TIZADREN-204599 format. One line per 4 residues: number of its first residue (from 0); their letters; for each residue x, y, z of C-alpha. Coordinates in steps of 0.25 Angstrom, whole numbers. Layout:
NUM = a = X:Y:Z | ... .
# end
This chain:
0 = mdeh = -426:228:208 | -417:228:223 | -406:219:223 | -407:216:239 .
4 = iada = -417:219:250 | -407:227:257 | -410:238:242 | -425:237:246 .
8 = igrp = -424:240:260 | -415:250:258 | -426:258:249 | -434:268:258 .
12 = dlih = -447:271:256 | -451:288:256 | -466:291:259 | -472:305:258 .
16 = ldeg = -480:302:272 | -486:317:273 | -484:330:268 | -469:334:269 .
20 = lvcl = -465:321:278 | -460:308:271 | -455:295:274 | -441:288:272 .
24 = rfes = -444:275:276 | -435:261:275 | -437:248:278 | -422:250:284 .
28 = mkvv = -415:261:284 | -402:259:285 | -402:247:274 | -398:258:264 .
32 = sama = -386:264:272 | -380:250:274 | -382:246:260 | -375:258:255 .
36 = avrh = -364:257:266 | -360:243:263 | -360:246:247 | -351:259:248 .
40 = llat = -342:248:257 | -342:238:246 | -340:248:233 | -329:253:243 .
44 = gavr = -321:240:245 | -322:243:263 | -329:229:260 | -331:219:254 .
48 = pgdt = -342:207:252 | -341:199:263 | -337:207:274 | -344:209:288 .
52 = llds = -352:223:289 | -351:227:305 | -360:237:312 | -370:240:323 .
56 = ssgi = -384:242:323 | -396:246:331 | -405:239:321 | -408:242:304 .
60 = yaya = -392:243:302 | -391:230:305 | -400:226:294 | -397:236:285 .
64 = lala = -380:230:285 | -386:216:286 | -394:219:271 | -381:227:266 .
68 = chry = -372:215:269 | -383:204:265 | -382:213:251 | -369:213:247 .
72 = gmrc = -363:202:253 | -357:206:266 | -358:199:281 | -365:208:292 .
76 = hivg = -361:210:307 | -372:219:317 | -369:221:329 | -384:226:334 .
80 = sttv = -389:232:344 | -401:228:354 | -413:235:345 | -408:224:335 .
84 = dhtl = -422:215:335 | -423:200:333 | -429:203:319 | -418:211:314 .
88 = rtql = -410:201:321 | -413:190:314 | -413:197:300 | -398:199:303 .
92 = avlg = -396:184:304 | -403:179:293 | -397:191:285 | -382:185:291 .
96 = aefe = -379:197:297 | -372:193:311 | -379:201:322 | -375:204:337 .
100 = qvdp = -382:212:347 | -377:219:356 | -382:217:371 | -397:222:377 .
104 = sddl = -396:237:380 | -406:247:385 | -394:258:381 | -393:261:367 .
108 = kldq = -378:269:369 | -374:255:375 | -380:247:365 | -374:255:353 .
112 = rrrv = -360:254:362 | -361:241:363 | -364:238:350 | -350:248:343 .
116 = arig = -341:243:352 | -345:229:347 | -344:233:335 | -329:235:337 .
120 = eila = -327:222:344 | -332:216:329 | -322:224:323 | -310:221:332 .
124 = rhpe = -313:206:329 | -317:209:313 | -311:219:307 | -313:217:295 .
128 = yhwm = -328:218:297 | -332:233:290 | -340:242:302 | -350:248:294 .
132 = rqyh = -352:259:305 | -366:263:302 | -364:276:314 | -351:280:309 .
136 = ddih = -350:279:295 | -358:289:284 | -356:279:272 | -371:275:278 .
140 = ylgy = -374:287:273 | -373:283:259 | -386:276:257 | -396:287:261 .
144 = raia = -390:295:247 | -400:289:238 | -411:288:247 | -409:305:251 .
148 = drvh = -410:307:235 | -423:299:235 | -428:307:246 | -423:320:236 .
152 = qetg = -432:315:224 | -443:311:232 | -446:323:241 | -443:335:231 .
156 = tgpl = -435:347:234 | -443:353:245 | -437:354:258 | -434:341:265 .
160 = svvg = -430:335:278 | -426:320:282 | -427:316:294 | -423:304:302 .
164 = gvgs = -415:297:313 | -402:300:314 | -395:287:318 | -381:286:310 .
168 = gast = -384:299:300 | -385:290:290 | -400:290:285 | -402:306:288 .
172 = gsla = -390:309:286 | -388:304:272 | -402:307:269 | -398:324:271 .
176 = rrlr = -385:322:265 | -390:319:251 | -402:327:251 | -395:339:254 .
180 = ensp = -386:338:242 | -399:342:234 | -406:350:247 | -397:356:257 .
184 = gvgl = -411:361:263 | -414:346:266 | -415:344:282 | -412:332:291 .
188 = igvq = -418:330:303 | -413:319:312 | -420:312:323 | -413:307:336 .
192 = pfgs = -419:300:348 | -416:304:360 | -403:299:368 | -394:299:355 .
196 = vtfg = -381:305:356 | -381:308:339 | -388:323:340 | -386:324:356 .
200 = sdrv = -396:318:361 | -391:308:369 | -392:317:384 | -408:313:382 .
204 = pdpd = -410:299:381 | -423:292:377 | -431:285:390 | -436:274:378 .
208 = iiia = -424:270:365 | -416:277:357 | -422:274:344 | -411:266:338 .
212 = gigs = -406:271:326 | -408:285:325 | -399:290:337 | -386:286:347 .
216 = sipf = -381:284:358 | -366:285:351 | -360:294:342 | -364:292:326 .
220 = anvd = -352:296:316 | -362:295:306 | -370:306:309 | -369:320:302 .
224 = hsly = -377:327:312 | -375:342:303 | -384:335:293 | -395:337:303 .
228 = dtlh = -405:351:304 | -415:345:315 | -414:334:325 | -425:327:332 .
232 = wlgf = -426:320:346 | -436:310:346 | -439:299:359 | -444:285:357 .
236 = gsal = -458:290:361 | -459:299:348 | -453:291:340 | -464:278:343 .
240 = agsv = -473:291:341 | -467:293:327 | -468:280:321 | -481:276:327 .
244 = dllr = -486:287:320 | -478:286:306 | -486:272:307 | -500:277:309 .
248 = ryav = -499:288:302 | -494:284:288 | -491:270:290 | -476:269:291 .
252 = fagl = -469:258:299 | -457:263:304 | -446:263:316 | -445:272:327 .
256 = stga = -434:280:322 | -444:282:309 | -456:288:319 | -443:298:325 .
260 = aylt = -441:302:312 | -456:304:306 | -461:311:321 | -450:323:317 .
264 = arwe = -452:322:301 | -468:325:305 | -463:335:316 | -453:341:305 .
268 = rnqd = -463:342:295 | -474:350:302 | -464:360:305 | -460:363:291 .
272 = pgrt = -470:357:282 | -463:362:269 | -453:352:271 | -454:338:268 .
276 = fvfi = -447:328:279 | -440:314:276 | -440:306:288 | -433:292:288 .
280 = aadt = -438:278:292 | -427:270:295 | -436:259:297 | -449:249:298 .
284 = ghry = -456:249:310 | -455:233:314 | -445:234:323 | -452:245:333 .
288 = tdsv = -466:238:331 | -465:234:346 | -456:246:352 | -464:258:345 .
292 = farh = -476:254:334 | -484:243:347 | -484:256:355 | -490:263:346 .
296 = htaq = -502:266:355 | -494:273:365 | -488:282:355 | -488:297:357 .
300 = qada = -494:305:345 | -485:311:335 | -493:323:332 | -493:325:347 .
304 = ltpr = -477:324:346 | -466:338:343 | -453:340:346 | -445:347:355 .
308 = tvaa = -437:357:348 | -424:360:355 | -411:367:353 | -399:359:361 .
312 = lddl = -396:345:364 | -399:349:378 | -414:351:377 | -416:338:371 .
316 = ahpw = -428:331:377 | -439:321:374 | -448:317:368 | -445:324:355 .
320 = srmd = -435:334:353 | -430:342:341 | -417:351:338 | -413:360:326 .
324 = wnra = -400:353:322 | -395:363:311 | -384:353:307 | -375:354:318 .
328 = papq = -364:344:320 | -364:333:329 | -368:337:345 | -356:334:354 .
332 = pagg = -353:323:358 | -362:316:351 | -356:318:336 | -346:306:337 .
336 = pplk = -336:307:326 | -337:315:313 | -344:310:302 | -336:304:293 .
340 = tnst = -341:311:278 | -332:302:270 | -332:288:276 | -338:283:262 .
344 = erpt = -322:284:257 | -321:269:264 | -307:263:262 | -306:248:255 .
348 = r = -297:238:260 .
# end
């Protein structure tokens, strides 16, 4: 029996959709990441019960950190993106989290920079707060190791690839690292929006939106680029088509990043039918009801969509591009500071 709702929310479903196609479905993916990070910080003495944990979020990490703080008796302070909706703000308030939202902006780069700047202001005033650094600290890799073990146990020993939005790198990166401890040949396919600096698509903006959570307009220091074999970049319209097709075909109601990962996994599976592709569904589709699912009648047919394979970042183009990354290092100058590989060795205070 679970001792807290966060334990149940953090446990994903593994769903066999079709031959070679498996969905790793979370209710809210970053709960498992935040819970493991907070447990580790408490165990190492980096924080104590009652301390305030601080971070920035475009949505699901805010909820995850608020749940982890509720579970372990911590205070929570969130600097939120303009994408955080009324429903989530209300939940955060009832959970006791302090939430402040940056000024509205149509520019994600400006939104992210404002949030980072605000974090700095808060820390200057409250140096006793602990900044969780979800975009910079590989402590957030810890929570996905047990999930990787479950994927390994339930998918067998055949050829396997993981497909998912890159985001901060924690979910896809951690899953691949752990799975490769048993099978070095496990593939990792990252999904990015156009306009993200992480893998160099910032030269190709998306005229609609940058899909929140899987890309970034500022460098993320805990993305290990050398883990990824293949990258796919999808625009909003392609991701919408994937989300709608996933619901229509398999009754899985999930978010926009899931639609992009599903479309990618389907295409890759069709090219390599002897391999199993596990794609990540990071959250449910509820916050996309109006922006995505209400537009289902305008969605393109998923079977009609195919990526353009490119050999260089300069060749990226809408609506969907694919590139063999071959576990290469970060593009310059998008890589940011090197990934910290020993951040779990944190000083006590």
